[in-house]
Phi, psi and omega in degrees: 000133181289146177275125181281169184301318179301314179299324178296316184291321177299313178303313179298322177297318177296350173281004179103024185243035188297318181286322180295325183268352183301313179302323178291322177296317175300321183295315182291322182294339181271358177291152171287158181085025186288359175296335179272167190309301192302325181289302183296324177300313176303313180298317180297319178293318181295319175304313183294325181286323174301325176302315183291337180267001179082011182266064181295323180294314177295323176302313180295319180297320179295316179296314182294315180296323179297310178300316179300320183280315189249353182300315182302338183289337174073023180274204187300329178310321186285352175264013181247175171216311177273147355265024188287319175295320179300323184297317181290318182292317181294324180295333175291317183281325188243356179226007176061039179244104181306135182278329186302311180294325181288324174297318182292317181295319178295320180303321184291341182271356186249138181298152179299146175078359178275156183307310183297319177295315178301317180296317178293325177297315179297312181298319178300321179291328185266345185301311181290329181283313189258332187087159187296320186303315183286347177268355178272157186299146173064027174290137177223165178274067179297129184087353183272179186288161173283140184262160180298149178281347188304124175077007181274126179295130179093356184294329180292349182266346189299333182263010179266160177290120185301324184297336180268005183267147170280179187299317184294317180293325178297321178294324182290326180296311178301315180296326179290322178295323176292315183295328182269359182058036184265077183291324179304315178291326181291314181296320177297316181297316178297317182282333181279322187253339184078356182281119175272148177301147180270351185264133175306314185294327182285322175301316181295317179301313178298322180301312182300317179299314181300322181298317185291338183267353180081012179267078190296317185294320181292321177298316176306311185299324180288319177294324175295318179295321182298327179308313182286351184257354185272147178221133178292145178262359176205157183301329180276350185288110191269312190206139181295143187247346183303319182303332180252002178261311182290124180305319178300315184290331180303331181296331181251356172278070184287176174304323179293320177293316177299320177295320181298310184291325186274344187238356183249144180295150185217153176061217185300328180291326173294319181297317179294336182278347185284000000 
């Protein structure tokens, strides 16, 4: 399958050229006919980069305009959900633009039964109950209690010497600590062994905990570690967005972290450069 222009630009952006490539992505995103791949893909990547530049209002406007214009066409756009839902929710948290009316309006522009419409309907129903923060990616109960181990994969390894575990078992330990929200044990493991978790999601979870404890430098360290562990799940997926969407994580998404994410190669492009 041929790679479209948007995917080429996104790949170039992942080489550490996010700010340089943002204008080209925005230009493509503004074209008519965005129900097809290149336009909505450019819009999705642009939305993610705008999150990192703090332009949450612009990101939400872009998502809303795209769906308003091209949602009724019923093309590929309507089979997506991220990052368009995130854009509307984040604008409520960080740009004082209420998400509920926008979610409702966008829902009506998408044909019945499509992924985007179902996702917006779900978000509309959950927003009042859970709040925007909990509907954004990588939310955790930072500062909350440790959860029971019952049924948690890897829980049987938690009381063993980490140094004697193989790599697979070590990954299971980190995942079990994250799932049970046992930050005390995770911090102890990190400080005693120097072993950082290999999973992006676990690094982000620990960063949020350090943020709530006011340990900014430790939180920075975890977000910097998370950078090298992230991998896109689609060709348009440009840059991870949780660090600048979640209010807790924003405390440790310092200028140093933002510069690192916006100027360093990430994902397959980082791997290719090695």
